[in-house]
VEXTOR-109860 format. One record per residue (C-alpha): y, z, x. Coordinates in steps of 0.05 Angstrom, whole numbers, plus 5000, padded with zeros to 4 digits. Each point is the difference from the previous one (the first is absolute). Last residue first. Layout:
// residues N
YZX...
This chain:
// residues 742
447649605649499149344968494950294950505150424969496450624969504050535034506849645003501049724931501249275003493849774958503050504945500150714980496950335056502450705000503250225069495650505036501450734981499450495059507249785021502950244939503850615023501350544949506649934962506250145039503450654990505250134949507049955029503149564944497450564955505150465027505449584966498550374937501950665027505849725033502249744931498650664966503750355056506149544995500950034928498750795003505550065048505049614962498450414941501250625036506449725031502549834931498350674972503350365059506149604994500850134926498850725008494350464978500250764991502550034925493450304979498649424956501649545056495150375045494449934950501649224995500249975072492950275004497649534945503149375034496550215067493350124964500449314966501249625064494550415034494949844944501949275000499349965075493550375002497049584944501749335036497450245067493450254966499449314967500849635067495150455033494749844943501549265007499050075081493650374987497149454957502649435046496950365061493150094961500749244987502249815067493350205030496549384966503249555052499949294988507549895016506049824953497950534946503149734941502150464942501349764928495149435012500349294980505849725036498150285068492949764990501949334977504749935059494350095049503150015069498950775012496550224937494650375028498250474945503249924936501550664956500949984926503250614970498650294930494249524995499049434945504649515046495650155058493849854964502349344977502549865074493350175032498849265023506949955030503050655021493950155050498150664966501750694989500950254926503950634988499150504944505050514970496650374944492450205008496149794939504849494969501649735068493049935024498349634935505749505013497249905071492849894970502549494949504049635047494049945052495549764940505249434984499549785073492449964996496050585028493449975037500950725026502950654982500750545051500250764998498650505059504549635051498950255074501649315027493249895026497050154934504749614962498449405048492550064993500250104923504449404990494949585042494250244957503449934933502249295008507349805015505549944948503050675022502950644977500850615046501450734975503950555017501750524947503350695007505349785050503550675023502249835070493650295030496249454960504349465030498850295072492549974988500449284979503849845061495050325045494649604970503649375011501450175077497049345021500149444941493649914964496049415027498649344967492949815013495949475034492449965014497849415045492649754991496349585053496549395016497049814932495049375012500549414952504449615052503550515042502550564959505750494990501350514945506350374978499050624961505450454969498550765011499650584953493650315022496349664940501949335031497150195067493450204966499349364961501249615061494550415037495249884943501349234998498849985074493150424993498349514943501049375037506449584999499649274991506649695014504149384981501550004928498150724979502950245068506649654986500250344934498650675031507049895036501849625061498249735071496249385023497149725060497149365017497849955077502649525053503550565038503750204936500349534940503750174938499750384933504850414957500250494941497849984932505749964947502449365030495349715057504149915062498149495049499850025077496549335035500350425067501050755012502150265068497750725015504950564993501450475059497950754993505550455023497750524954506950074967500249204996493149964965501550534948507049664990496249334984495350374956505350354960504049354994493749664971499150574953507249954976499249234984504749575042494449575029500849525064497150505048494350264955494649555027501450135072501450744984492450044970497249625061503450515050498150624954492749774997499649865074502850675013494950364957493849615030495849504959492350055008498850214925505450354964506850235026502950604960507650095008503250594964507150214984503849375005506850174970503349754937507349974984504250444948500450635046497150474948503650544960505349444981497749345021493949994958499550704966505750054944502250725001501550444939504250625004500650574956505150614990506549655025506250364985503149975070497949285003505349844941506550235037500549435045497949514947505850214953504949985059498949305013494849445022496950415059498649605064495950405046499949815077502650645028507449764998499349804929497450724985506250305033504949504963496850194934500550725012507150005022501949544940496750494955503550615031506849654997499049814928498150764983505150395037506049604972500050274926499250705011504950045054504749594962499550404937507250315001498950654963502850375062506549684989500650084927497950745005505450125049505049684952497750484947501150595045507149765013501049944924497350674995504950325052506049624978499150204928500550725008494250454978494950214945504549944942495449574959504149405008500550125078492150105001498849364955504249485036498449915073492750194994498849594936503449385036495350115059493950034954502049374963501049635068493150235021497149754935503549305015496849995073492950244977498749464950500149395044498150415061493250174967498849264983501749815075495550565025494149764955500849285022500350195073493650484990496649364967501449565060505049464997498249275009506349735034497650205069493549584989504149354995502850115069493250235025496349404968505249535034499350355070492649894994500049284980504749875055495450305050494149604971504149395010503449604940507049935023498449825070495549414975493050065005493849735042503049985066495449715052499250495060500749955075498950615043502350325065496050615018500950734997503550404944502649544947503350404949499949954929506449814952497049374973492250024992494149705043493449744974494449865048497449305008501149945077500150715029502950694976497450675018503750594961504450485036499450764985505550384965498149764927505250114949498149354964506649604996504350235060494150255034496749345013500150025075496949315022494949965053499549325036496049365007502849275005500749374959499649864924501350684970501549944925506850194969505050484968507049925033504050315057494550365038503950505043500849925077496850455053495149445024502649304986499949674930499449254992500449714929496749374977502849744935495649944937505250264949506849765025504550485042507150014971499850724974497350245068506449765032498049455052498750095078496949335024494549925052498449285022493349674979502949334998498949784929497750604962505450495025496650615019503250644965503750625026501850424942506950294984502850644960494150445025496950394943500550775013507250054971498049964929495450605002505650425031503449954932494850464972501850555047507349814998500250164925496850695010505550155052505549704952498250474945501750585047506749695019501649894926498350724987504750185058505649624972498950254929499950735022506249885043503649704939497850614960502450475055506949675002501349994928497450694988504450275063506349644969498750354936498650655026506249975051504749804942497550564952506449954954495550144938501349284975498349715070493350405000498449704932501649295022495250075058494650294959501049444949499749485053493650325027496549964931502649284987496849775070493550404982499349634935502950074929497949414955505749964947501249295022507450105012498850625037494449675043504849445019505750505021494450395042498449375033507149835020500750735024494450055049501049445052507350255013498450714985500650235074506049625012503350194933498750745009502150015076506749634975500950534946498950595051504749675047505449964949498650744976500850185073506849695006502150354937498250685026494950404963502650674972501949764930493749584993495550575000495450115061495850614971500950385066494750185050499249325028507849935014499750715036494549805042503349365021505950415022507850084985500049714931504649435012496549825063493550064968502249494949501949525053493850085038495749954934504049334987498249735065492550184991499949664933503249385028495050005057494050104951502549474950501249475054492950145029497049874933504149394984499049695069492450124999499349754930503949365018495949845061494249554977503549734936506849975035496749595059496749544947506249884960504049845065494449545020500349594938493250034959495449405001495749914934493050145018498950504947504649874940505850425004501750684961505150505011499950744978505650394959496049924937504149454971498349585061492950024978501749674934504349475035493949815044495349994939504649534966500749555063492349965003499949854926504649385010496549785063493249964965494850525012492749845016495450564980498950735021506750355023499850375063505450485025500850125073502550565045495249865048497450745000501550074924495849394981500749924922496349724946502549644933496449584956497250524951507350244988502549324979504549555041506550044965499750634958495950305057505949915055504650564985495150554977495249795054505950055051501550684983493150235001499449685071505850435019496250644997495549725053505550025049503149495047502049434955507449855025498949295013494149714959496349365026497549634944493249694998498049464949492149944988495749414977493350164979
């Protein structure tokens, strides 16, 4: 779907999103609006014509903020003011307030005497009042226009609360208090903007890891040419030297090296790459010079897809974030009523003078500001998303960041998830006078031209044992059966039991051996010479190393039900489940059966996750509370399908993900409880006549900064367990471990 993005100048706090929604929803529809606070963006679903865009820009202008279409160039002066205006206004407010205090202290005799007195207008020098007014205007430069808009819309927000507090202090002749509130609130917003900027820079760093240019080989003369990555055609040959970053996605055509894929997968160890291996933009070439053929344009690389998903994910708000927004929407007007009652009821009831109780009401207004409450959750969520992305886990929004913490059941697909996804030769049984090495060499010769997973496994086995393949002549493939050829002047064949039925003649002992291997869970490949069966090869897909440890960790994290669901036969499924330490499994399932089982797990246990390859298991992932795709690096379909994508084939990232989700929820709850406790404490102090305006704003500022810093702690979350024990999943002919060319 088309989207139109607007850059919003002046959107620096989550509370302002509600203001923008109220202004723009009548033009674009509330359901079509989303916001990215860190990038200061407003996204409207659907393509807008120029007239509607202009009306939206005009509506935003009425709020005291400014909107421009993303990508539109801003004048340098405007950009400089946007970046530095808050610093200048805040600093100016502080300097002017200090100057006014100095003048007033000279008139009073000392600063202590000035602070001890009530500060009525009659004893404040006119010059000091002028400086106080300048300090108030400077501190409120970005606040007062938004407060005016909130008043016109009858939607009180934090800007309105602060403005009322400042105006009340002026009316009471409390010039120092009014200037202090204006300055401290401007400082709070400035520090808040800086804190959010830190989280923004964490994500923006992803944009900086792809080189701006690529070194390509000209097709005609073979000369090297530097081109911007956006201008490199698909199919171009790119040269990368040691220490350089890969500029585009592609397939290695020449050279052998190791690639550091940490920017995408979170793995710290290098991955061996040779002709036929996939490479990805943003990864680092560590050893040798390589050439690769680009397979995607710069705008469509795996890294670009990840960045786009993170951008979109930030606009999908977490349940806690939605709750806080709803709470603040009702909380602010209620607090205004409470402040009004404090200011009016006691004097009317004869309980004291007006100045004291109006001042107390102003204190309540200041401390009632929901900024700390509102800002804590989005900062925490974004920090959690950033930390996960840095560890090779792509989470598509705050809702899916929270979901793993509530999981009570998890279902694993078998092939490619609990198992490595490509078969290995487990047993070789030579028959007659044939030797094992000769059997492997002849089998490799017949399988050299096949792309079947079993063929790749046999070739890999021969390479690992250092057995050179024989030379097969008159080679031919028999579809659905196997292959045949002439080796050393004799006719050889290799294939399934169908090939045996057509070409071979197996004795009863051989048939019994085949039956026993099948019952043990192996897949059988037979090789023969003429009518004679030369040998039997048993292959099996192996469970990933450490799978049992992962299952144990998941149980310790509170998951009540762990099951495996697969379309494989019962014996194969039973062996895989036993090796992984899973007690319950379901075999011989169709896609619809998987959906039914996942839905049943959800009904019986609550939150359920489905872990699969992101393509074949898409229906079951959709039925789960959260769908997790394994090994999604370079697989767009897996990234698009799942709610969470593990960019590397590392099962140990799943317990880390659940623990990270639980930690994120703890941080959110800590911040909310702390912000509320600060407010309750100051409400009590205000009721006792102890609290002051500047103390209230300082406490609110401190609370805001503490909850922001608490949320940013997630950026320092430790790395996921290393992935070096988990070989790359073989998804295609080019996947490294099963690639016959390696």
